[in-house]
PDB file of N, CA, C and O in Angstrom, chain B, residues numbered from 101:
ATOM      1  N   MET B 101      18.804 -16.978  -4.788  1.00  0.00           N
ATOM      2  CA  MET B 101      17.892 -15.970  -4.295  1.00  0.00           C
ATOM      3  C   MET B 101      18.004 -15.902  -2.776  1.00  0.00           C
ATOM      4  O   MET B 101      18.037 -16.932  -2.102  1.00  0.00           O
ATOM      5  N   LYS B 102      18.063 -14.685  -2.245  1.00  0.00           N
ATOM      6  CA  LYS B 102      18.086 -14.467  -0.807  1.00  0.00           C
ATOM      7  C   LYS B 102      16.681 -14.156  -0.321  1.00  0.00           C
ATOM      8  O   LYS B 102      15.916 -13.474  -1.004  1.00  0.00           O
ATOM      9  N   THR B 103      16.347 -14.653   0.849  1.00  0.00           N
ATOM     10  CA  THR B 103      15.059 -14.364   1.466  1.00  0.00           C
ATOM     11  C   THR B 103      15.281 -13.379   2.601  1.00  0.00           C
ATOM     12  O   THR B 103      16.147 -13.565   3.455  1.00  0.00           O
ATOM     13  N   ILE B 104      14.471 -12.320   2.586  1.00  0.00           N
ATOM     14  CA  ILE B 104      14.534 -11.312   3.639  1.00  0.00           C
ATOM     15  C   ILE B 104      13.258 -11.435   4.463  1.00  0.00           C
ATOM     16  O   ILE B 104      12.151 -11.397   3.926  1.00  0.00           O
ATOM     17  N   LEU B 105      13.429 -11.581   5.764  1.00  0.00           N
ATOM     18  CA  LEU B 105      12.302 -11.726   6.679  1.00  0.00           C
ATOM     19  C   LEU B 105      12.112 -10.426   7.447  1.00  0.00           C
ATOM     20  O   LEU B 105      13.032  -9.939   8.104  1.00  0.00           O
ATOM     21  N   VAL B 106      10.911  -9.873   7.356  1.00  0.00           N
ATOM     22  CA  VAL B 106      10.568  -8.651   8.080  1.00  0.00           C
ATOM     23  C   VAL B 106       9.508  -9.027   9.115  1.00  0.00           C
ATOM     24  O   VAL B 106       8.438  -9.526   8.767  1.00  0.00           O
ATOM     25  N   ILE B 107       9.813  -8.786  10.371  1.00  0.00           N
ATOM     26  CA  ILE B 107       8.861  -9.054  11.442  1.00  0.00           C
ATOM     27  C   ILE B 107       8.248  -7.723  11.856  1.00  0.00           C
ATOM     28  O   ILE B 107       8.929  -6.852  12.399  1.00  0.00           O
ATOM     29  N   GLY B 108       6.971  -7.579  11.597  1.00  0.00           N
ATOM     30  CA  GLY B 108       6.253  -6.354  11.923  1.00  0.00           C
ATOM     31  C   GLY B 108       5.999  -5.523  10.675  1.00  0.00           C
ATOM     32  O   GLY B 108       6.917  -5.234   9.907  1.00  0.00           O
ATOM     33  N   ALA B 109       4.743  -5.143  10.486  1.00  0.00           N
ATOM     34  CA  ALA B 109       4.367  -4.372   9.302  1.00  0.00           C
ATOM     35  C   ALA B 109       3.730  -3.046   9.705  1.00  0.00           C
ATOM     36  O   ALA B 109       2.876  -2.520   8.990  1.00  0.00           O
ATOM     37  N   GLY B 110       4.143  -2.512  10.839  1.00  0.00           N
ATOM     38  CA  GLY B 110       3.597  -1.241  11.311  1.00  0.00           C
ATOM     39  C   GLY B 110       4.137  -0.065  10.522  1.00  0.00           C
ATOM     40  O   GLY B 110       4.855  -0.236   9.537  1.00  0.00           O
ATOM     41  N   ARG B 111       3.789   1.122  10.963  1.00  0.00           N
ATOM     42  CA  ARG B 111       4.177   2.345  10.257  1.00  0.00           C
ATOM     43  C   ARG B 111       5.677   2.492  10.087  1.00  0.00           C
ATOM     44  O   ARG B 111       6.143   2.912   9.028  1.00  0.00           O
ATOM     45  N   SER B 112       6.435   2.152  11.113  1.00  0.00           N
ATOM     46  CA  SER B 112       7.883   2.367  11.049  1.00  0.00           C
ATOM     47  C   SER B 112       8.573   1.452  10.038  1.00  0.00           C
ATOM     48  O   SER B 112       9.701   1.732   9.633  1.00  0.00           O
ATOM     49  N   SER B 113       7.932   0.385   9.630  1.00  0.00           N
ATOM     50  CA  SER B 113       8.549  -0.531   8.668  1.00  0.00           C
ATOM     51  C   SER B 113       8.149  -0.246   7.217  1.00  0.00           C
ATOM     52  O   SER B 113       8.688  -0.871   6.304  1.00  0.00           O
ATOM     53  N   SER B 114       7.236   0.665   6.991  1.00  0.00           N
ATOM     54  CA  SER B 114       6.717   0.925   5.644  1.00  0.00           C
ATOM     55  C   SER B 114       7.806   1.286   4.646  1.00  0.00           C
ATOM     56  O   SER B 114       7.843   0.732   3.548  1.00  0.00           O
ATOM     57  N   SER B 115       8.686   2.197   5.008  1.00  0.00           N
ATOM     58  CA  SER B 115       9.754   2.633   4.091  1.00  0.00           C
ATOM     59  C   SER B 115      10.718   1.498   3.784  1.00  0.00           C
ATOM     60  O   SER B 115      11.146   1.327   2.642  1.00  0.00           O
ATOM     61  N   MET B 116      11.059   0.723   4.808  1.00  0.00           N
ATOM     62  CA  MET B 116      11.979  -0.389   4.603  1.00  0.00           C
ATOM     63  C   MET B 116      11.365  -1.446   3.685  1.00  0.00           C
ATOM     64  O   MET B 116      12.030  -1.934   2.772  1.00  0.00           O
ATOM     65  N   ILE B 117      10.110  -1.800   3.922  1.00  0.00           N
ATOM     66  CA  ILE B 117       9.442  -2.803   3.089  1.00  0.00           C
ATOM     67  C   ILE B 117       9.350  -2.308   1.648  1.00  0.00           C
ATOM     68  O   ILE B 117       9.606  -3.068   0.714  1.00  0.00           O
ATOM     69  N   ARG B 118       8.991  -1.050   1.464  1.00  0.00           N
ATOM     70  CA  ARG B 118       8.903  -0.476   0.125  1.00  0.00           C
ATOM     71  C   ARG B 118      10.264  -0.546  -0.585  1.00  0.00           C
ATOM     72  O   ARG B 118      10.328  -0.875  -1.769  1.00  0.00           O
ATOM     73  N   TYR B 119      11.352  -0.237   0.138  1.00  0.00           N
ATOM     74  CA  TYR B 119      12.693  -0.329  -0.424  1.00  0.00           C
ATOM     75  C   TYR B 119      12.995  -1.759  -0.876  1.00  0.00           C
ATOM     76  O   TYR B 119      13.476  -1.973  -1.989  1.00  0.00           O
ATOM     77  N   PHE B 120      12.713  -2.731  -0.013  1.00  0.00           N
ATOM     78  CA  PHE B 120      12.963  -4.131  -0.368  1.00  0.00           C
ATOM     79  C   PHE B 120      12.158  -4.540  -1.597  1.00  0.00           C
ATOM     80  O   PHE B 120      12.688  -5.187  -2.500  1.00  0.00           O
ATOM     81  N   LEU B 121      10.887  -4.167  -1.634  1.00  0.00           N
ATOM     82  CA  LEU B 121      10.039  -4.537  -2.771  1.00  0.00           C
ATOM     83  C   LEU B 121      10.499  -3.873  -4.057  1.00  0.00           C
ATOM     84  O   LEU B 121      10.502  -4.501  -5.115  1.00  0.00           O
ATOM     85  N   ASP B 122      10.889  -2.605  -3.974  1.00  0.00           N
ATOM     86  CA  ASP B 122      11.353  -1.871  -5.156  1.00  0.00           C
ATOM     87  C   ASP B 122      12.626  -2.462  -5.737  1.00  0.00           C
ATOM     88  O   ASP B 122      12.868  -2.345  -6.938  1.00  0.00           O
ATOM     89  N   ASN B 123      13.443  -3.096  -4.903  1.00  0.00           N
ATOM     90  CA  ASN B 123      14.731  -3.618  -5.350  1.00  0.00           C
ATOM     91  C   ASN B 123      14.791  -5.142  -5.423  1.00  0.00           C
ATOM     92  O   ASN B 123      15.847  -5.704  -5.709  1.00  0.00           O
ATOM     93  N   ALA B 124      13.682  -5.808  -5.169  1.00  0.00           N
ATOM     94  CA  ALA B 124      13.669  -7.275  -5.104  1.00  0.00           C
ATOM     95  C   ALA B 124      14.099  -7.921  -6.418  1.00  0.00           C
ATOM     96  O   ALA B 124      14.894  -8.861  -6.405  1.00  0.00           O
ATOM     97  N   GLU B 125      13.604  -7.448  -7.527  1.00  0.00           N
ATOM     98  CA  GLU B 125      13.968  -8.039  -8.837  1.00  0.00           C
ATOM     99  C   GLU B 125      15.458  -7.856  -9.109  1.00  0.00           C
ATOM    100  O   GLU B 125      16.163  -8.808  -9.442  1.00  0.00           O
ATOM    101  N   LYS B 126      15.918  -6.635  -8.964  1.00  0.00           N
ATOM    102  CA  LYS B 126      17.314  -6.306  -9.274  1.00  0.00           C
ATOM    103  C   LYS B 126      18.302  -7.070  -8.395  1.00  0.00           C
ATOM    104  O   LYS B 126      19.342  -7.528  -8.869  1.00  0.00           O
ATOM    105  N   GLU B 127      17.970  -7.201  -7.117  1.00  0.00           N
ATOM    106  CA  GLU B 127      18.882  -7.833  -6.153  1.00  0.00           C
ATOM    107  C   GLU B 127      18.620  -9.324  -5.954  1.00  0.00           C
ATOM    108  O   GLU B 127      19.336  -9.987  -5.204  1.00  0.00           O
ATOM    109  N   ASN B 128      17.597  -9.852  -6.625  1.00  0.00           N
ATOM    110  CA  ASN B 128      17.227 -11.264  -6.511  1.00  0.00           C
ATOM    111  C   ASN B 128      16.845 -11.628  -5.069  1.00  0.00           C
ATOM    112  O   ASN B 128      17.373 -12.576  -4.488  1.00  0.00           O
ATOM    113  N   TRP B 129      15.915 -10.847  -4.515  1.00  0.00           N
ATOM    114  CA  TRP B 129      15.428 -11.042  -3.159  1.00  0.00           C
ATOM    115  C   TRP B 129      14.014 -11.594  -3.184  1.00  0.00           C
ATOM    116  O   TRP B 129      13.261 -11.350  -4.127  1.00  0.00           O
ATOM    117  N   TYR B 130      13.654 -12.341  -2.144  1.00  0.00           N
ATOM    118  CA  TYR B 130      12.279 -12.736  -1.872  1.00  0.00           C
ATOM    119  C   TYR B 130      11.969 -12.203  -0.483  1.00  0.00           C
ATOM    120  O   TYR B 130      12.704 -12.482   0.464  1.00  0.00           O
ATOM    121  N   ILE B 131      10.895 -11.443  -0.350  1.00  0.00           N
ATOM    122  CA  ILE B 131      10.580 -10.756   0.892  1.00  0.00           C
ATOM    123  C   ILE B 131       9.400 -11.436   1.584  1.00  0.00           C
ATOM    124  O   ILE B 131       8.357 -11.656   0.968  1.00  0.00           O
ATOM    125  N   ARG B 132       9.568 -11.770   2.869  1.00  0.00           N
ATOM    126  CA  ARG B 132       8.485 -12.318   3.686  1.00  0.00           C
ATOM    127  C   ARG B 132       8.201 -11.311   4.789  1.00  0.00           C
ATOM    128  O   ARG B 132       9.099 -10.924   5.538  1.00  0.00           O
ATOM    129  N   VAL B 133       6.941 -10.887   4.883  1.00  0.00           N
ATOM    130  CA  VAL B 133       6.537  -9.899   5.880  1.00  0.00           C
ATOM    131  C   VAL B 133       5.524 -10.545   6.816  1.00  0.00           C
ATOM    132  O   VAL B 133       4.454 -10.976   6.386  1.00  0.00           O
ATOM    133  N   GLY B 134       5.867 -10.606   8.085  1.00  0.00           N
ATOM    134  CA  GLY B 134       4.988 -11.201   9.082  1.00  0.00           C
ATOM    135  C   GLY B 134       4.529 -10.177  10.102  1.00  0.00           C
ATOM    136  O   GLY B 134       5.293  -9.299  10.502  1.00  0.00           O
ATOM    137  N   ASP B 135       3.288 -10.293  10.516  1.00  0.00           N
ATOM    138  CA  ASP B 135       2.732  -9.393  11.522  1.00  0.00           C
ATOM    139  C   ASP B 135       1.611 -10.122  12.251  1.00  0.00           C
ATOM    140  O   ASP B 135       1.075 -11.108  11.744  1.00  0.00           O
ATOM    141  N   MET B 136       1.258  -9.643  13.427  1.00  0.00           N
ATOM    142  CA  MET B 136       0.133 -10.222  14.160  1.00  0.00           C
ATOM    143  C   MET B 136      -1.174  -9.948  13.419  1.00  0.00           C
ATOM    144  O   MET B 136      -2.125 -10.725  13.511  1.00  0.00           O
ATOM    145  N   ASN B 137      -1.211  -8.841  12.686  1.00  0.00           N
ATOM    146  CA  ASN B 137      -2.370  -8.463  11.887  1.00  0.00           C
ATOM    147  C   ASN B 137      -2.081  -8.825  10.423  1.00  0.00           C
ATOM    148  O   ASN B 137      -1.347  -8.110   9.741  1.00  0.00           O
ATOM    149  N   LEU B 138      -2.648  -9.915   9.952  1.00  0.00           N
ATOM    150  CA  LEU B 138      -2.374 -10.394   8.594  1.00  0.00           C
ATOM    151  C   LEU B 138      -2.750  -9.360   7.543  1.00  0.00           C
ATOM    152  O   LEU B 138      -2.036  -9.193   6.554  1.00  0.00           O
ATOM    153  N   GLU B 139      -3.858  -8.669   7.748  1.00  0.00           N
ATOM    154  CA  GLU B 139      -4.282  -7.664   6.766  1.00  0.00           C
ATOM    155  C   GLU B 139      -3.254  -6.547   6.617  1.00  0.00           C
ATOM    156  O   GLU B 139      -3.045  -6.048   5.511  1.00  0.00           O
ATOM    157  N   MET B 140      -2.620  -6.155   7.695  1.00  0.00           N
ATOM    158  CA  MET B 140      -1.599  -5.113   7.631  1.00  0.00           C
ATOM    159  C   MET B 140      -0.401  -5.590   6.822  1.00  0.00           C
ATOM    160  O   MET B 140       0.125  -4.846   5.993  1.00  0.00           O
ATOM    161  N   ALA B 141       0.033  -6.820   7.054  1.00  0.00           N
ATOM    162  CA  ALA B 141       1.154  -7.371   6.296  1.00  0.00           C
ATOM    163  C   ALA B 141       0.791  -7.503   4.818  1.00  0.00           C
ATOM    164  O   ALA B 141       1.606  -7.190   3.951  1.00  0.00           O
ATOM    165  N   GLN B 142      -0.406  -7.956   4.531  1.00  0.00           N
ATOM    166  CA  GLN B 142      -0.844  -8.091   3.140  1.00  0.00           C
ATOM    167  C   GLN B 142      -0.927  -6.738   2.455  1.00  0.00           C
ATOM    168  O   GLN B 142      -0.606  -6.614   1.273  1.00  0.00           O
ATOM    169  N   ASP B 143      -1.351  -5.738   3.186  1.00  0.00           N
ATOM    170  CA  ASP B 143      -1.436  -4.384   2.630  1.00  0.00           C
ATOM    171  C   ASP B 143      -0.058  -3.883   2.223  1.00  0.00           C
ATOM    172  O   ASP B 143       0.078  -3.233   1.187  1.00  0.00           O
ATOM    173  N   LYS B 144       0.960  -4.172   3.018  1.00  0.00           N
ATOM    174  CA  LYS B 144       2.320  -3.714   2.713  1.00  0.00           C
ATOM    175  C   LYS B 144       2.908  -4.455   1.513  1.00  0.00           C
ATOM    176  O   LYS B 144       3.640  -3.867   0.717  1.00  0.00           O
ATOM    177  N   VAL B 145       2.591  -5.741   1.385  1.00  0.00           N
ATOM    178  CA  VAL B 145       3.148  -6.565   0.307  1.00  0.00           C
ATOM    179  C   VAL B 145       2.401  -6.360  -1.005  1.00  0.00           C
ATOM    180  O   VAL B 145       3.008  -6.355  -2.076  1.00  0.00           O
ATOM    181  N   GLY B 146       1.111  -6.195  -0.924  1.00  0.00           N
ATOM    182  CA  GLY B 146       0.305  -6.033  -2.134  1.00  0.00           C
ATOM    183  C   GLY B 146       0.335  -7.299  -2.976  1.00  0.00           C
ATOM    184  O   GLY B 146       0.287  -8.410  -2.448  1.00  0.00           O
ATOM    185  N   GLU B 147       0.413  -7.125  -4.269  1.00  0.00           N
ATOM    186  CA  GLU B 147       0.435  -8.249  -5.212  1.00  0.00           C
ATOM    187  C   GLU B 147       1.832  -8.504  -5.762  1.00  0.00           C
ATOM    188  O   GLU B 147       1.977  -9.063  -6.850  1.00  0.00           O
ATOM    189  N   HIS B 148       2.847  -8.105  -5.032  1.00  0.00           N
ATOM    190  CA  HIS B 148       4.224  -8.243  -5.522  1.00  0.00           C
ATOM    191  C   HIS B 148       4.565  -9.718  -5.726  1.00  0.00           C
ATOM    192  O   HIS B 148       4.273 -10.558  -4.875  1.00  0.00           O
ATOM    193  N   SER B 149       5.179 -10.014  -6.850  1.00  0.00           N
ATOM    194  CA  SER B 149       5.480 -11.412  -7.195  1.00  0.00           C
ATOM    195  C   SER B 149       6.631 -12.002  -6.377  1.00  0.00           C
ATOM    196  O   SER B 149       6.782 -13.222  -6.323  1.00  0.00           O
ATOM    197  N   ARG B 150       7.424 -11.173  -5.755  1.00  0.00           N
ATOM    198  CA  ARG B 150       8.555 -11.663  -4.969  1.00  0.00           C
ATOM    199  C   ARG B 150       8.372 -11.422  -3.473  1.00  0.00           C
ATOM    200  O   ARG B 150       9.338 -11.217  -2.738  1.00  0.00           O
ATOM    201  N   ALA B 151       7.117 -11.452  -3.039  1.00  0.00           N
ATOM    202  CA  ALA B 151       6.856 -11.199  -1.623  1.00  0.00           C
ATOM    203  C   ALA B 151       5.623 -11.954  -1.171  1.00  0.00           C
ATOM    204  O   ALA B 151       4.741 -12.287  -1.962  1.00  0.00           O
ATOM    205  N   GLU B 152       5.589 -12.214   0.132  1.00  0.00           N
ATOM    206  CA  GLU B 152       4.419 -12.845   0.727  1.00  0.00           C
ATOM    207  C   GLU B 152       4.230 -12.307   2.136  1.00  0.00           C
ATOM    208  O   GLU B 152       5.184 -11.892   2.794  1.00  0.00           O
ATOM    209  N   ALA B 153       2.990 -12.323   2.582  1.00  0.00           N
ATOM    210  CA  ALA B 153       2.645 -11.900   3.932  1.00  0.00           C
ATOM    211  C   ALA B 153       2.184 -13.121   4.718  1.00  0.00           C
ATOM    212  O   ALA B 153       1.611 -14.062   4.168  1.00  0.00           O
ATOM    213  N   PHE B 154       2.451 -13.077   6.024  1.00  0.00           N
ATOM    214  CA  PHE B 154       1.979 -14.171   6.880  1.00  0.00           C
ATOM    215  C   PHE B 154       1.675 -13.619   8.259  1.00  0.00           C
ATOM    216  O   PHE B 154       2.160 -12.554   8.641  1.00  0.00           O
ATOM    217  N   GLN B 155       0.864 -14.362   9.000  1.00  0.00           N
ATOM    218  CA  GLN B 155       0.483 -13.948  10.344  1.00  0.00           C
ATOM    219  C   GLN B 155       1.368 -14.627  11.364  1.00  0.00           C
ATOM    220  O   GLN B 155       1.668 -15.816  11.254  1.00  0.00           O
ATOM    221  N   ILE B 156       1.782 -13.862  12.357  1.00  0.00           N
ATOM    222  CA  ILE B 156       2.617 -14.395  13.452  1.00  0.00           C
ATOM    223  C   ILE B 156       1.686 -14.800  14.589  1.00  0.00           C
ATOM    224  O   ILE B 156       2.148 -15.277  15.625  1.00  0.00           O
TER     225      ILE B 156
END
């Protein structure tokens, strides 16, 4: 499994994060999304089983 690290969960990263989450199962990815605002990162990740949010 590959881990993809996304730094920043602002508006410009929404499409990219959605793409990673939509393809995580098929591509065997685990997505980590970090932002200064933990709630924003959690909002982007949701309850996805192959992703986690963290605060920077």
